[in-house]
C-alpha positions in Angstrom: -7.5 -36.2 24.6 -8.5 -32.9 26.1 -10.6 -33.8 29.5 -12.1 -30.4 29.4 -14.8 -32.2 27.1 -15.7 -35.0 29.4 -15.6 -33.2 32.4 -18.4 -30.7 33.6 -16.3 -29.4 36.4 -12.7 -29.0 35.5 -14.8 -26.6 32.6 -16.9 -25.1 34.9 -13.6 -24.6 36.7 -11.8 -23.3 33.6 -15.2 -21.1 32.9 -14.8 -19.0 36.4 -10.7 -19.2 36.5 -10.5 -17.3 32.2 -13.6 -14.7 34.6 -11.0 -14.3 37.3 -8.6 -13.5 34.4 -10.9 -11.1 32.6 -11.9 -9.9 34.9 -8.4 -9.1 36.7 -7.5 -7.4 33.2 -10.2 -4.9 33.7 -8.4 -3.5 36.9 -5.2 -3.3 35.8 -6.9 -1.5 32.3 -5.7 2.1 32.2 -9.6 4.0 32.9 -10.8 6.5 30.7 -9.8 9.2 31.9 -12.4 12.3 31.8 -10.0 13.9 29.0 -10.2 10.7 26.7 -13.5 11.2 27.3 -13.9 14.5 26.3 -11.3 13.7 23.2 -13.7 11.3 22.0 -17.0 12.3 22.5 -16.2 15.5 20.4 -13.7 14.2 17.6 -16.8 11.4 16.6 -20.0 11.6 14.9 -22.9 14.3 15.8 -26.9 14.7 15.1 -27.6 16.7 12.7 -31.4 18.0 12.1 -30.9 17.2 8.3 -32.4 14.6 6.6 -31.4 12.2 3.3 -32.9 14.8 0.7 -30.7 17.8 2.2 -27.3 15.7 2.7 -27.8 14.5 -1.1 -29.1 18.1 -1.7 -25.3 19.3 0.2 -23.4 16.5 -2.0 -24.1 17.5 -5.4 -23.5 21.2 -4.3 -19.8 19.8 -3.5 -19.3 19.0 -7.2 -20.8 22.8 -8.7 -21.7 25.0 -5.5 -18.5 25.0 -3.1 -15.4 27.2 -5.0 -12.4 26.5 -3.3 -8.5 27.5 -3.1 -5.9 25.3 -2.9 -5.0 21.9 -1.2 -6.2 22.6 2.1 -9.6 23.4 0.6 -9.2 20.5 -1.5 -8.9 18.6 1.0 -11.8 19.8 2.9 -14.2 19.6 0.2 -12.8 16.1 -0.6 -13.6 15.3 3.2 -17.2 17.1 3.2 -18.2 14.7 -0.4 -16.9 11.5 1.1 -18.5 12.2 5.1 -22.3 13.0 3.3 -21.5 9.9 0.9 -21.1 7.3 4.0 -23.9 9.3 6.3 -26.3 8.8 3.1 -25.1 5.3 2.5 -25.6 4.7 6.9 -29.1 6.5 7.0 -31.9 5.2 8.3 -34.9 4.3 5.4 -37.4 5.6 6.8 -38.4 8.8 5.4 -39.3 10.1 8.5 -36.2 10.2 10.4 -35.4 13.4 11.0 -31.1 13.2 12.2 -28.9 12.2 10.5 -25.6 11.3 12.1 -22.5 13.7 10.4 -18.3 12.9 11.9 -16.9 16.0 13.7 -15.1 16.4 10.5 -17.9 16.6 8.3 -19.8 18.7 10.3 -15.8 20.9 10.3 -16.1 21.2 6.8 -19.4 21.8 5.6 -19.8 24.4 7.9 -16.8 26.5 6.1 -18.2 25.9 3.3 -21.9 26.3 3.2 -20.5 29.7 3.5 -19.0 29.8 0.3 -21.9 28.7 -1.2 -23.0 30.1 -4.6 -26.0 30.4 -5.7 -29.8 32.7 -6.4 -32.9 31.9 -6.4 -35.2 31.2 -2.6 -35.6 27.5 -3.0 -31.6 27.4 -2.5 -31.1 30.6 -0.2 -33.7 28.0 2.0 -31.6 24.9 1.7 -28.6 26.7 2.5 -30.0 28.3 5.4 -31.7 25.2 6.8 -28.2 23.2 6.3 -26.3 26.8 8.0 -29.0 26.2 11.6 -29.2 22.6 11.9 -24.6 22.7 11.6 -24.3 26.1 13.7 -26.2 24.3 16.6 -23.4 20.9 16.9 -21.3 23.8 16.3 -22.0 24.8 19.2 -21.8 21.8 21.3 -18.8 20.9 19.5 -17.1 24.5 20.9 -18.7 23.8 24.3 -16.5 20.5 24.2 -13.7 22.3 22.6 -12.8 24.5 26.4 -14.0 21.6 28.2 -10.8 19.6 27.1 -8.8 22.6 26.7 -9.7 23.2 30.7 -8.7 20.0 31.3 -5.6 19.9 29.5 -4.3 23.1 30.8 -4.7 21.0 34.6 -3.2 18.3 33.5 -0.4 20.8 31.9 0.4 21.3 35.6 -0.5 18.7 37.0 2.4 17.4 35.5 4.9 20.8 35.9 4.4 19.7 39.4 5.3 16.8 40.0 8.2 17.7 38.0 9.6 20.6 40.3 9.1 17.8 43.5 10.7 15.5 41.7 13.7 17.8 41.0 
């Protein structure tokens, strides 16, 4: 029979020992570096100033308005379609929501695709322009993250090469 169920003092000591073990494990775990954090941000979700109706319009446009050539472009179109579908499913139900979360891959795919949009008329022109402006804001953030990541990677490479030279 388990004595910890019958003895409250033993239960408390067991819980304290588990808490100390958890703290020790966290101390020895490698903390995320600034580079890791930036990469995580860069490959994560971004708030885009679009609403659910815009996403539905873009998703429908994937079926007819965005052209592609070859498997790389096809993959980009599929990525955009699936990313839009997921964002629509996860979008807040409130009609007042004016920002949507999109993955970095979806944003990048859409940024390329909107430049290939084939349409006519003022309505689609306004819609595609709205989408392009919303995406450009996020692309600017992504470029800044890319720049910071590049700087940190170069610094890490320089540090690693210096350490390997001094080890010789």
